[in-house]
The first five atom37 places (N, CA, C, CB, O) and aatype in JSON, in Angstrom:
{
  "aatype": [12, 16, 6, 6, 10, 3, 10, 3, 0, 5, 10, 1, 9, 0, 19, 7, 1, 10, 2, 1, 1, 9, 1, 0, 6, 11, 0, 15, 3, 3, 10, 15, 3, 7, 5, 13, 15, 19, 10, 0, 10, 10, 13, 1, 3, 7, 14, 8, 16, 19, 7, 5, 10, 0, 6, 0, 6, 8, 19, 16, 14, 14, 15, 12, 2, 1, 1, 19, 2, 15, 10, 6, 0, 7, 7, 18, 19, 16, 1, 6, 7, 15, 14, 3, 3, 7, 1, 11, 19, 19, 19, 1, 19, 16, 14, 0, 7, 0, 15, 13, 19, 16, 6, 16, 1, 1, 1, 1, 6, 5, 17, 10, 7, 11, 1, 16, 15, 6, 10, 16, 3, 0, 5, 1, 6, 16, 10, 1, 5, 0, 15, 19, 9, 12, 1, 6, 10, 0, 3, 7],
  "atom_mask": [
    [1, 1, 1, 1, 1],
    [1, 1, 1, 1, 1],
    [1, 1, 1, 1, 1],
    [1, 1, 1, 1, 1],
    [1, 1, 1, 1, 1],
    [1, 1, 1, 1, 1],
    [1, 1, 1, 1, 1],
    [1, 1, 1, 1, 1],
    [1, 1, 1, 1, 1],
    [1, 1, 1, 1, 1],
    [1, 1, 1, 1, 1],
    [1, 1, 1, 1, 1],
    [1, 1, 1, 1, 1],
    [1, 1, 1, 1, 1],
    [1, 1, 1, 1, 1],
    [1, 1, 1, 0, 1],
    [1, 1, 1, 1, 1],
    [1, 1, 1, 1, 1],
    [1, 1, 1, 1, 1],
    [1, 1, 1, 1, 1],
    [1, 1, 1, 1, 1],
    [1, 1, 1, 1, 1],
    [1, 1, 1, 1, 1],
    [1, 1, 1, 1, 1],
    [1, 1, 1, 1, 1],
    [1, 1, 1, 1, 1],
    [1, 1, 1, 1, 1],
    [1, 1, 1, 1, 1],
    [1, 1, 1, 1, 1],
    [1, 1, 1, 1, 1],
    [1, 1, 1, 1, 1],
    [1, 1, 1, 1, 1],
    [1, 1, 1, 1, 1],
    [1, 1, 1, 0, 1],
    [1, 1, 1, 1, 1],
    [1, 1, 1, 1, 1],
    [1, 1, 1, 1, 1],
    [1, 1, 1, 1, 1],
    [1, 1, 1, 1, 1],
    [1, 1, 1, 1, 1],
    [1, 1, 1, 1, 1],
    [1, 1, 1, 1, 1],
    [1, 1, 1, 1, 1],
    [1, 1, 1, 1, 1],
    [1, 1, 1, 1, 1],
    [1, 1, 1, 0, 1],
    [1, 1, 1, 1, 1],
    [1, 1, 1, 1, 1],
    [1, 1, 1, 1, 1],
    [1, 1, 1, 1, 1],
    [1, 1, 1, 0, 1],
    [1, 1, 1, 1, 1],
    [1, 1, 1, 1, 1],
    [1, 1, 1, 1, 1],
    [1, 1, 1, 1, 1],
    [1, 1, 1, 1, 1],
    [1, 1, 1, 1, 1],
    [1, 1, 1, 1, 1],
    [1, 1, 1, 1, 1],
    [1, 1, 1, 1, 1],
    [1, 1, 1, 1, 1],
    [1, 1, 1, 1, 1],
    [1, 1, 1, 1, 1],
    [1, 1, 1, 1, 1],
    [1, 1, 1, 1, 1],
    [1, 1, 1, 1, 1],
    [1, 1, 1, 1, 1],
    [1, 1, 1, 1, 1],
    [1, 1, 1, 1, 1],
    [1, 1, 1, 1, 1],
    [1, 1, 1, 1, 1],
    [1, 1, 1, 1, 1],
    [1, 1, 1, 1, 1],
    [1, 1, 1, 0, 1],
    [1, 1, 1, 0, 1],
    [1, 1, 1, 1, 1],
    [1, 1, 1, 1, 1],
    [1, 1, 1, 1, 1],
    [1, 1, 1, 1, 1],
    [1, 1, 1, 1, 1],
    [1, 1, 1, 0, 1],
    [1, 1, 1, 1, 1],
    [1, 1, 1, 1, 1],
    [1, 1, 1, 1, 1],
    [1, 1, 1, 1, 1],
    [1, 1, 1, 0, 1],
    [1, 1, 1, 1, 1],
    [1, 1, 1, 1, 1],
    [1, 1, 1, 1, 1],
    [1, 1, 1, 1, 1],
    [1, 1, 1, 1, 1],
    [1, 1, 1, 1, 1],
    [1, 1, 1, 1, 1],
    [1, 1, 1, 1, 1],
    [1, 1, 1, 1, 1],
    [1, 1, 1, 1, 1],
    [1, 1, 1, 0, 1],
    [1, 1, 1, 1, 1],
    [1, 1, 1, 1, 1],
    [1, 1, 1, 1, 1],
    [1, 1, 1, 1, 1],
    [1, 1, 1, 1, 1],
    [1, 1, 1, 1, 1],
    [1, 1, 1, 1, 1],
    [1, 1, 1, 1, 1],
    [1, 1, 1, 1, 1],
    [1, 1, 1, 1, 1],
    [1, 1, 1, 1, 1],
    [1, 1, 1, 1, 1],
    [1, 1, 1, 1, 1],
    [1, 1, 1, 1, 1],
    [1, 1, 1, 1, 1],
    [1, 1, 1, 0, 1],
    [1, 1, 1, 1, 1],
    [1, 1, 1, 1, 1],
    [1, 1, 1, 1, 1],
    [1, 1, 1, 1, 1],
    [1, 1, 1, 1, 1],
    [1, 1, 1, 1, 1],
    [1, 1, 1, 1, 1],
    [1, 1, 1, 1, 1],
    [1, 1, 1, 1, 1],
    [1, 1, 1, 1, 1],
    [1, 1, 1, 1, 1],
    [1, 1, 1, 1, 1],
    [1, 1, 1, 1, 1],
    [1, 1, 1, 1, 1],
    [1, 1, 1, 1, 1],
    [1, 1, 1, 1, 1],
    [1, 1, 1, 1, 1],
    [1, 1, 1, 1, 1],
    [1, 1, 1, 1, 1],
    [1, 1, 1, 1, 1],
    [1, 1, 1, 1, 1],
    [1, 1, 1, 1, 1],
    [1, 1, 1, 1, 1],
    [1, 1, 1, 1, 1],
    [1, 1, 1, 1, 1],
    [1, 1, 1, 1, 1],
    [1, 1, 1, 0, 1]
  ],
  "atom_positions": [
    [[79.73, 125.61, 86.94], [78.9, 124.69, 86.2], [79.55, 124.35, 84.83], [77.49, 125.3, 86.0], [79.44, 123.21, 84.37]],
    [[80.2, 125.3, 84.21], [80.75, 125.15, 82.87], [81.94, 124.11, 83.02], [81.24, 126.59, 82.26], [82.14, 123.24, 82.17]],
    [[82.71, 124.26, 84.15], [83.82, 123.38, 84.25], [83.35, 121.94, 84.41], [84.7, 123.79, 85.41], [83.96, 121.03, 83.85]],
    [[82.22, 121.7, 85.22], [81.66, 120.37, 85.44], [81.15, 119.77, 84.05], [80.47, 120.47, 86.51], [81.34, 118.59, 83.74]],
    [[80.52, 120.68, 83.27], [80.0, 120.14, 81.99], [81.23, 119.76, 81.04], [79.03, 121.26, 81.28], [81.2, 118.79, 80.28]],
    [[82.27, 120.61, 81.18], [83.5, 120.36, 80.4], [84.16, 119.09, 80.84], [84.48, 121.51, 80.53], [84.61, 118.31, 80.01]],
    [[84.22, 118.86, 82.1], [84.8, 117.57, 82.62], [83.91, 116.44, 82.18], [84.93, 117.57, 84.21], [84.44, 115.47, 81.65]],
    [[82.6, 116.49, 82.35], [81.71, 115.44, 81.93], [81.81, 115.13, 80.45], [80.31, 115.79, 82.28], [81.82, 113.96, 80.06]],
    [[81.89, 116.13, 79.63], [82.02, 115.9, 78.25], [83.4, 115.29, 77.84], [81.78, 117.16, 77.55], [83.49, 114.33, 77.08]],
    [[84.39, 115.89, 78.38], [85.82, 115.31, 78.22], [85.88, 113.79, 78.62], [86.88, 116.13, 79.16], [86.38, 112.96, 77.87]],
    [[85.34, 113.5, 79.81], [85.39, 112.21, 80.3], [84.56, 111.17, 79.38], [84.87, 112.26, 81.72], [84.99, 110.06, 79.08]],
    [[83.38, 111.66, 79.01], [82.6, 110.86, 78.1], [83.35, 110.47, 76.77], [81.34, 111.6, 77.78], [83.39, 109.33, 76.33]],
    [[83.91, 111.53, 76.21], [84.59, 111.38, 74.96], [85.82, 110.48, 75.2], [84.98, 112.78, 74.36], [86.09, 109.57, 74.41]],
    [[86.54, 110.74, 76.25], [87.76, 109.9, 76.35], [87.42, 108.4, 76.67], [88.7, 110.48, 77.46], [88.0, 107.48, 76.09]],
    [[86.49, 108.19, 77.59], [86.07, 106.81, 77.9], [85.54, 106.1, 76.65], [84.98, 106.82, 79.01], [85.88, 104.95, 76.38]],
    [[84.72, 106.79, 75.9], [84.17, 106.26, 74.68], [85.25, 105.88, 73.68], [0.0, 0.0, 0.0], [85.23, 104.79, 73.1]],
    [[86.2, 106.8, 73.48], [87.32, 106.45, 72.48], [88.19, 105.32, 72.91], [88.24, 107.66, 72.23], [88.56, 104.45, 72.13]],
    [[88.54, 105.36, 74.33], [89.33, 104.3, 74.8], [88.58, 102.96, 74.72], [89.78, 104.59, 76.19], [89.16, 101.93, 74.39]],
    [[87.34, 103.01, 75.03], [86.52, 101.73, 75.02], [86.49, 101.14, 73.61], [85.03, 102.01, 75.52], [86.65, 99.93, 73.45]],
    [[86.28, 101.95, 72.64], [86.23, 101.42, 71.21], [87.56, 100.95, 70.77], [85.75, 102.49, 70.21], [87.66, 99.97, 70.03]],
    [[88.65, 101.64, 71.22], [90.0, 101.19, 70.91], [90.37, 99.8, 71.47], [90.96, 102.19, 71.41], [90.99, 98.98, 70.81]],
    [[89.95, 99.6, 72.75], [90.22, 98.38, 73.42], [89.36, 97.26, 72.81], [89.98, 98.53, 74.92], [89.83, 96.14, 72.6]],
    [[88.07, 97.59, 72.54], [87.2, 96.45, 71.92], [87.67, 96.05, 70.52], [85.68, 96.9, 71.81], [87.31, 94.98, 70.03]],
    [[88.45, 96.88, 69.91], [89.01, 96.49, 68.55], [90.0, 95.36, 68.76], [89.73, 97.72, 67.82], [90.22, 94.62, 67.8]],
    [[90.61, 95.16, 69.89], [91.58, 94.09, 70.17], [90.78, 92.81, 70.54], [92.59, 94.52, 71.36], [90.36, 92.64, 71.68]],
    [[90.57, 91.92, 69.52], [89.84, 90.71, 69.75], [90.66, 89.53, 69.13], [88.4, 90.81, 69.14], [91.5, 89.71, 68.26]],
    [[90.35, 88.36, 69.64], [91.05, 87.21, 69.09], [90.7, 86.96, 67.59], [90.69, 85.97, 69.94], [91.44, 86.35, 66.82]],
    [[89.52, 87.49, 67.26], [89.06, 87.33, 65.87], [87.86, 88.36, 65.65], [88.59, 85.78, 65.58], [87.2, 88.81, 66.58]],
    [[87.66, 88.67, 64.37], [86.56, 89.59, 64.05], [85.23, 88.85, 63.82], [86.93, 90.41, 62.81], [84.22, 89.42, 63.41]],
    [[85.3, 87.54, 64.11], [84.05, 86.64, 63.89], [82.91, 87.03, 64.8], [84.39, 85.12, 64.15], [81.76, 86.82, 64.42]],
    [[83.14, 87.55, 65.9], [82.07, 87.88, 66.84], [81.92, 89.44, 67.0], [82.37, 87.21, 68.22], [82.86, 90.23, 67.03]],
    [[80.57, 89.77, 67.09], [80.27, 91.17, 67.39], [80.61, 91.54, 68.81], [78.83, 91.46, 67.14], [80.91, 90.65, 69.6]],
    [[80.58, 92.78, 69.16], [80.83, 93.15, 70.58], [79.76, 92.56, 71.43], [80.88, 94.7, 70.78], [80.06, 92.11, 72.53]],
    [[78.49, 92.52, 70.98], [77.38, 92.03, 71.77], [77.58, 90.6, 72.03], [0.0, 0.0, 0.0], [77.39, 90.11, 73.15]],
    [[77.98, 89.89, 70.97], [78.18, 88.38, 71.13], [79.33, 88.1, 72.14], [78.54, 87.7, 69.7], [79.22, 87.24, 73.02]],
    [[80.45, 88.88, 71.98], [81.59, 88.74, 72.93], [81.17, 89.05, 74.4], [82.76, 89.7, 72.5], [81.58, 88.38, 75.34]],
    [[80.35, 90.09, 74.54], [79.83, 90.44, 75.88], [79.14, 89.26, 76.51], [78.85, 91.62, 75.81], [79.35, 88.95, 77.68]],
    [[78.3, 88.57, 75.7], [77.57, 87.42, 76.32], [78.58, 86.34, 76.62], [76.44, 86.85, 75.37], [78.51, 85.77, 77.71]],
    [[79.53, 86.03, 75.71], [80.51, 85.02, 75.87], [81.33, 85.31, 77.14], [81.4, 84.94, 74.63], [81.56, 84.39, 77.92]],
    [[81.76, 86.52, 77.38], [82.52, 86.88, 78.54], [81.75, 86.71, 79.77], [82.98, 88.24, 78.45], [82.3, 86.23, 80.77]],
    [[80.42, 87.08, 79.78], [79.6, 86.95, 80.94], [79.46, 85.47, 81.37], [78.25, 87.58, 80.67], [79.5, 85.14, 82.55]],
    [[79.29, 84.65, 80.4], [79.16, 83.23, 80.63], [80.54, 82.64, 81.17], [78.7, 82.5, 79.29], [80.57, 81.82, 82.09]],
    [[81.62, 83.1, 80.57], [82.9, 82.69, 81.05], [83.14, 83.04, 82.48], [83.93, 83.27, 80.22], [83.66, 82.24, 83.25]],
    [[82.76, 84.26, 82.84], [83.01, 84.84, 84.2], [82.03, 84.32, 85.2], [82.94, 86.37, 84.17], [82.43, 84.0, 86.32]],
    [[80.72, 84.22, 84.87], [79.66, 83.91, 85.79], [79.07, 82.5, 85.68], [78.6, 84.88, 85.6], [78.3, 82.12, 86.56]],
    [[79.37, 81.77, 84.73], [78.86, 80.45, 84.53], [77.54, 80.46, 83.81], [0.0, 0.0, 0.0], [77.07, 81.51, 83.37]],
    [[76.91, 79.25, 83.7], [75.75, 79.05, 82.8], [74.64, 79.98, 83.29], [75.25, 77.52, 82.78], [74.48, 80.28, 84.48]],
    [[73.83, 80.44, 82.2], [72.68, 81.24, 82.33], [71.61, 80.8, 81.46], [72.98, 82.6, 82.08], [71.89, 80.19, 80.43]],
    [[70.37, 81.06, 81.78], [69.33, 80.83, 80.78], [69.33, 82.04, 79.75], [67.91, 80.69, 81.51], [69.99, 83.05, 79.99]],
    [[68.66, 81.92, 78.71], [68.58, 82.97, 77.68], [67.9, 84.17, 78.35], [67.76, 82.48, 76.38], [68.34, 85.3, 78.14]],
    [[66.83, 83.95, 79.17], [66.14, 85.11, 79.87], [67.15, 85.87, 80.75], [0.0, 0.0, 0.0], [67.22, 87.1, 80.74]],
    [[67.93, 85.09, 81.51], [68.87, 85.73, 82.41], [69.95, 86.57, 81.62], [69.54, 84.64, 83.28], [70.34, 87.66, 82.03]],
    [[70.39, 86.0, 80.53], [71.37, 86.67, 79.69], [70.71, 87.95, 79.08], [71.91, 85.69, 78.55], [71.38, 88.98, 79.01]],
    [[69.54, 87.91, 78.67], [68.79, 89.04, 78.02], [68.69, 90.11, 79.12], [67.29, 88.59, 77.47], [68.96, 91.28, 78.85]],
    [[68.33, 89.74, 80.32], [68.21, 90.71, 81.4], [69.57, 91.36, 81.73], [67.62, 90.02, 82.64], [69.66, 92.58, 81.89]],
    [[70.63, 90.52, 81.84], [71.9, 91.04, 82.15], [72.52, 91.95, 81.07], [72.77, 89.94, 82.43], [73.3, 92.85, 81.39]],
    [[72.17, 91.72, 79.83], [72.7, 92.53, 78.72], [71.71, 93.53, 78.28], [73.1, 91.69, 77.56], [71.97, 94.21, 77.29]],
    [[70.52, 93.7, 78.96], [69.54, 94.7, 78.71], [69.1, 94.68, 77.21], [70.11, 96.06, 79.09], [69.08, 95.71, 76.55]],
    [[68.74, 93.46, 76.71], [68.09, 93.23, 75.44], [66.91, 92.31, 75.62], [69.07, 92.67, 74.44], [66.66, 91.76, 76.69]],
    [[66.16, 92.17, 74.48], [64.96, 91.34, 74.6], [65.33, 89.93, 74.5], [63.94, 91.67, 73.56], [66.37, 89.64, 73.9]],
    [[64.62, 89.02, 75.02], [64.88, 87.61, 74.88], [64.99, 87.13, 73.42], [63.8, 86.87, 75.57], [65.88, 86.32, 73.16]],
    [[64.12, 87.56, 72.39], [64.44, 87.14, 71.1], [65.74, 87.64, 70.49], [63.39, 87.5, 70.28], [66.34, 86.97, 69.65]],
    [[66.16, 88.8, 70.93], [67.49, 89.32, 70.46], [68.63, 88.5, 71.04], [67.67, 90.8, 70.85], [69.62, 88.22, 70.36]],
    [[68.47, 88.14, 72.34], [69.49, 87.36, 72.95], [69.56, 85.93, 72.32], [69.24, 87.29, 74.46], [70.62, 85.34, 72.11]],
    [[68.26, 85.39, 72.02], [68.28, 84.07, 71.42], [69.07, 84.1, 70.15], [66.87, 83.56, 71.15], [69.83, 83.16, 69.91]],
    [[68.97, 85.12, 69.31], [69.76, 85.3, 68.09], [71.27, 85.25, 68.33], [69.4, 86.6, 67.45], [72.03, 84.6, 67.62]],
    [[71.64, 85.98, 69.34], [73.06, 85.96, 69.78], [73.61, 84.62, 70.1], [73.24, 86.8, 70.96], [74.64, 84.14, 69.63]],
    [[72.75, 84.03, 71.01], [73.11, 82.62, 71.41], [73.18, 81.66, 70.28], [72.13, 82.08, 72.4], [74.11, 80.86, 70.21]],
    [[72.22, 81.72, 69.37], [72.25, 80.85, 68.2], [73.53, 81.01, 67.44], [71.08, 81.14, 67.29], [74.15, 80.04, 67.01]],
    [[73.92, 82.21, 67.29], [75.18, 82.52, 66.48], [76.42, 81.91, 67.33], [75.37, 84.24, 66.24], [77.29, 81.21, 66.79]],
    [[76.41, 82.2, 68.55], [77.53, 81.67, 69.39], [77.56, 80.09, 69.42], [77.39, 82.22, 70.89], [78.6, 79.44, 69.52]],
    [[76.4, 79.59, 69.32], [76.33, 78.07, 69.3], [76.73, 77.52, 67.98], [74.91, 77.58, 69.62], [77.43, 76.52, 67.87]],
    [[76.26, 78.24, 66.94], [76.73, 77.75, 65.59], [78.16, 77.9, 65.4], [76.05, 78.47, 64.48], [78.76, 77.18, 64.6]],
    [[78.8, 78.85, 66.14], [80.34, 78.99, 66.0], [81.11, 78.07, 66.94], [0.0, 0.0, 0.0], [82.34, 78.06, 66.93]],
    [[80.37, 77.28, 67.75], [80.98, 76.35, 68.67], [81.46, 77.04, 70.02], [0.0, 0.0, 0.0], [82.21, 76.41, 70.77]],
    [[81.06, 78.22, 70.3], [81.47, 78.99, 71.47], [80.64, 78.62, 72.68], [81.36, 80.49, 71.19], [81.14, 78.67, 73.8]],
    [[79.37, 78.25, 72.48], [78.52, 77.87, 73.58], [77.7, 76.62, 73.23], [77.62, 79.02, 73.96], [77.57, 76.21, 72.08]],
    [[77.15, 76.06, 74.31], [76.27, 74.92, 74.1], [74.95, 75.25, 74.93], [77.0, 73.5, 74.59], [74.98, 76.08, 75.84]],
    [[73.85, 74.6, 74.59], [72.65, 74.67, 75.35], [72.44, 73.25, 75.95], [71.43, 75.14, 74.46], [72.58, 72.23, 75.28]],
    [[72.09, 73.27, 77.27], [71.97, 72.01, 78.0], [70.75, 72.13, 78.97], [73.31, 71.69, 78.79], [70.42, 73.23, 79.41]],
    [[70.1, 70.98, 79.29], [69.14, 71.03, 80.26], [69.61, 71.52, 81.59], [0.0, 0.0, 0.0], [70.74, 71.2, 81.97]],
    [[68.82, 72.27, 82.32], [69.24, 72.67, 83.64], [69.22, 71.61, 84.54], [68.45, 73.71, 84.15], [68.23, 70.88, 84.54]],
    [[70.27, 71.36, 85.43], [70.3, 70.34, 86.41], [69.23, 70.53, 87.55], [71.68, 70.29, 86.98], [68.83, 69.59, 88.24]],
    [[68.81, 71.8, 87.66], [67.82, 72.1, 88.76], [66.37, 72.02, 88.29], [68.08, 73.52, 89.35], [65.46, 71.81, 89.1]],
    [[66.16, 72.19, 87.0], [64.8, 72.24, 86.47], [64.85, 71.72, 84.97], [64.21, 73.76, 86.56], [65.29, 72.44, 84.08]],
    [[64.4, 70.46, 84.74], [64.46, 69.95, 83.41], [63.72, 70.7, 82.26], [0.0, 0.0, 0.0], [63.92, 70.42, 81.08]],
    [[62.81, 71.73, 82.69], [62.06, 72.46, 81.79], [62.97, 73.64, 81.22], [60.77, 72.96, 82.48], [62.68, 74.22, 80.18]],
    [[64.02, 73.93, 81.93], [64.79, 75.07, 81.58], [66.04, 74.62, 80.75], [65.2, 75.85, 82.88], [66.56, 73.51, 80.9]],
    [[66.46, 75.5, 79.92], [67.73, 75.22, 79.13], [68.73, 76.37, 79.54], [67.45, 75.2, 77.45], [68.37, 77.54, 79.67]],
    [[69.93, 75.95, 79.73], [71.0, 76.88, 80.21], [72.02, 76.92, 79.09], [71.68, 76.42, 81.62], [72.21, 75.94, 78.37]],
    [[72.68, 78.08, 78.95], [73.71, 78.29, 77.97], [75.03, 78.19, 78.67], [73.56, 79.65, 77.25], [75.2, 78.83, 79.71]],
    [[75.99, 77.44, 78.18], [77.29, 77.23, 78.82], [78.44, 77.46, 77.81], [77.36, 75.8, 79.42], [78.4, 77.01, 76.67]],
    [[79.4, 78.12, 78.27], [80.62, 78.35, 77.44], [81.36, 77.01, 77.17], [81.6, 79.38, 78.16], [81.48, 76.15, 78.05]],
    [[81.83, 76.88, 75.93], [82.58, 75.63, 75.54], [84.06, 76.01, 75.78], [82.3, 75.16, 73.95], [84.41, 77.15, 76.06]],
    [[84.94, 74.93, 75.65], [86.41, 75.32, 75.64], [86.87, 76.27, 74.57], [87.24, 74.13, 75.5], [87.78, 77.07, 74.77]],
    [[86.2, 76.17, 73.39], [86.6, 77.14, 72.31], [86.15, 78.51, 72.73], [85.96, 76.77, 70.9], [86.82, 79.49, 72.42]],
    [[85.01, 78.62, 73.45], [84.53, 80.04, 73.79], [85.42, 80.56, 74.94], [0.0, 0.0, 0.0], [85.79, 81.74, 74.98]],
    [[85.77, 79.66, 75.88], [86.61, 80.07, 76.94], [88.02, 80.58, 76.35], [86.79, 78.87, 77.94], [88.59, 81.57, 76.79]],
    [[88.48, 79.84, 75.39], [89.8, 80.22, 74.76], [89.69, 81.52, 74.1], [90.29, 79.18, 73.72], [90.6, 82.34, 74.21]],
    [[88.56, 81.8, 73.4], [88.32, 83.08, 72.71], [88.29, 84.23, 73.73], [86.97, 83.02, 71.91], [88.85, 85.3, 73.47]],
    [[87.67, 84.03, 74.84], [87.59, 85.05, 75.89], [89.01, 85.27, 76.39], [86.61, 84.62, 77.08], [89.48, 86.41, 76.43]],
    [[89.71, 84.23, 76.77], [91.06, 84.34, 77.25], [92.05, 85.08, 76.36], [91.56, 83.02, 77.48], [92.82, 85.93, 76.79]],
    [[91.96, 84.7, 75.12], [92.91, 85.28, 74.15], [92.5, 86.77, 73.95], [92.9, 84.45, 72.73], [93.39, 87.62, 73.91]],
    [[91.26, 87.09, 73.83], [90.84, 88.51, 73.66], [91.26, 89.3, 74.81], [89.36, 88.65, 73.49], [91.76, 90.4, 74.58]],
    [[91.12, 88.86, 76.1], [91.53, 89.54, 77.22], [93.03, 89.72, 77.21], [91.07, 88.86, 78.41], [93.51, 90.8, 77.55]],
    [[93.75, 88.77, 76.85], [95.2, 88.85, 76.78], [95.61, 90.02, 75.79], [95.8, 87.43, 76.31], [96.45, 90.86, 76.13]],
    [[95.01, 90.04, 74.59], [95.31, 91.0, 73.61], [95.01, 92.4, 74.12], [94.56, 90.71, 72.37], [95.8, 93.33, 73.98]],
    [[93.86, 92.5, 74.7], [93.43, 93.85, 75.25], [94.36, 94.32, 76.26], [92.05, 93.8, 75.86], [94.79, 95.47, 76.19]],
    [[94.71, 93.5, 77.19], [95.68, 93.78, 78.29], [97.11, 94.13, 77.7], [95.78, 92.5, 79.27], [97.79, 95.06, 78.14]],
    [[97.5, 93.35, 76.71], [98.76, 93.67, 76.17], [98.79, 95.02, 75.41], [99.18, 92.56, 75.27], [99.75, 95.78, 75.51]],
    [[97.71, 95.3, 74.67], [97.6, 96.64, 73.98], [97.6, 97.75, 75.05], [96.26, 96.72, 73.09], [98.36, 98.71, 74.91]],
    [[96.81, 97.65, 76.07], [96.75, 98.67, 77.04], [98.04, 98.78, 77.84], [95.61, 98.44, 77.91], [98.48, 99.88, 78.17]],
    [[98.65, 97.58, 78.18], [99.86, 97.58, 78.89], [100.99, 98.27, 78.19], [0.0, 0.0, 0.0], [101.82, 98.92, 78.82]],
    [[101.04, 98.11, 76.79], [102.08, 98.85, 76.01], [101.92, 100.29, 76.15], [102.04, 98.5, 74.55], [102.88, 101.05, 76.29]],
    [[100.58, 100.7, 76.09], [100.35, 102.14, 76.12], [100.66, 102.77, 77.48], [98.92, 102.43, 75.74], [101.23, 103.86, 77.58]],
    [[100.25, 102.04, 78.54], [100.51, 102.6, 79.88], [101.97, 102.53, 80.25], [99.68, 101.88, 80.93], [102.41, 103.33, 81.08]],
    [[102.75, 101.61, 79.67], [104.2, 101.52, 79.95], [104.91, 102.71, 79.46], [104.81, 100.29, 79.33], [106.01, 103.02, 79.92]],
    [[104.28, 103.44, 78.49], [104.96, 104.65, 77.94], [104.66, 105.82, 78.82], [104.51, 104.95, 76.47], [105.22, 106.89, 78.58]],
    [[103.89, 105.73, 79.76], [103.47, 106.91, 80.61], [104.51, 107.01, 81.73], [101.95, 106.74, 81.24], [105.27, 106.08, 82.0]],
    [[104.51, 108.22, 82.38], [105.38, 108.46, 83.49], [104.77, 107.75, 84.75], [105.57, 110.02, 83.71], [103.6, 107.38, 84.75]],
    [[105.56, 107.57, 85.77], [105.11, 106.95, 87.04], [103.89, 107.77, 87.61], [106.32, 106.89, 88.12], [102.92, 107.2, 88.1]],
    [[103.99, 109.09, 87.52], [102.88, 110.02, 88.01], [101.67, 109.81, 87.21], [103.29, 111.52, 87.93], [100.58, 109.77, 87.78]],
    [[101.76, 109.67, 85.92], [100.56, 109.47, 85.03], [99.94, 108.09, 85.36], [100.97, 109.54, 83.46], [98.72, 107.97, 85.48]],
    [[100.8, 107.05, 85.52], [100.23, 105.71, 85.91], [99.52, 105.76, 87.28], [101.37, 104.64, 85.97], [98.48, 105.13, 87.44]],
    [[100.06, 106.48, 88.22], [99.49, 106.63, 89.54], [98.1, 107.37, 89.37], [100.51, 107.43, 90.5], [97.13, 106.98, 90.03]],
    [[98.01, 108.37, 88.55], [96.77, 109.08, 88.33], [95.8, 108.19, 87.72], [96.96, 110.26, 87.49], [94.63, 108.25, 88.12]],
    [[96.15, 107.34, 86.76], [95.21, 106.39, 86.14], [94.73, 105.31, 87.14], [95.88, 105.72, 84.92], [93.59, 104.86, 87.08]],
    [[95.65, 104.91, 88.06], [95.26, 103.96, 89.17], [94.04, 104.57, 89.99], [96.55, 103.68, 90.17], [93.01, 103.94, 90.25]],
    [[94.28, 105.8, 90.34], [93.28, 106.53, 91.18], [92.09, 106.78, 90.33], [93.83, 107.88, 91.77], [90.98, 106.59, 90.83]],
    [[92.2, 107.17, 89.12], [91.04, 107.41, 88.24], [90.17, 106.22, 88.02], [91.5, 107.89, 86.93], [88.95, 106.32, 87.97]],
    [[90.86, 105.01, 87.88], [90.17, 103.79, 87.63], [89.28, 103.4, 88.82], [91.17, 102.7, 87.33], [88.2, 102.85, 88.62]],
    [[89.71, 103.67, 90.03], [88.91, 103.44, 91.19], [87.61, 104.34, 91.12], [89.75, 103.74, 92.47], [86.5, 103.83, 91.26]],
    [[87.78, 105.57, 90.91], [86.69, 106.53, 90.73], [85.74, 106.09, 89.65], [87.25, 107.88, 90.4], [84.53, 106.05, 89.85]],
    [[86.32, 105.75, 88.46], [85.43, 105.35, 87.32], [84.68, 104.08, 87.68], [86.26, 105.13, 86.0], [83.53, 103.95, 87.25]],
    [[85.23, 103.15, 88.42], [84.44, 102.0, 88.82], [83.21, 102.4, 89.72], [85.35, 101.0, 89.56], [82.09, 101.91, 89.57]],
    [[83.53, 103.29, 90.63], [82.54, 103.83, 91.55], [81.4, 104.48, 90.69], [83.2, 104.89, 92.55], [80.21, 104.26, 90.93]],
    [[81.84, 105.27, 89.7], [80.76, 105.82, 88.89], [79.95, 104.88, 88.06], [81.3, 106.78, 88.02], [78.75, 105.06, 87.87]],
    [[80.63, 103.83, 87.56], [79.89, 102.78, 86.85], [79.02, 101.91, 87.7], [80.83, 101.92, 86.15], [78.01, 101.39, 87.21]],
    [[79.36, 101.73, 88.94], [78.57, 100.88, 89.87], [77.56, 101.6, 90.58], [79.42, 100.22, 90.85], [76.71, 101.0, 91.24]],
    [[77.6, 103.04, 90.48], [76.65, 103.75, 91.35], [75.33, 103.9, 90.64], [0.0, 0.0, 0.0], [74.39, 104.48, 91.19]]
  ]
}
């Protein structure tokens, strides 16, 4: 039991530290992590209503509305009438928003690639295997 707790604690700490370090690699410090998360979701999955975004990000609709307002003010997203239902408004990523996501992903992958290139082949293979397991944990 102690070894399991030790593994759980070590994994939590390592994942948290790595996540914070990767998140620090952004195209600009203009956006918060929460705003970037919304922007990346829109870039990946396409237009959403504010309610859908709030549900996906596990925040309240008023909180999401504030995030979207900030992203809109920065030119990263637009609000448009839904083609399916004129009563709904959907949020869509702009070319500037898409560029921000693309550049941030490039920087993050470059940072991580530099670090993993310094590892041995055996360490990289261990990380490949661990990444599969970690995705299973996250999706479970």
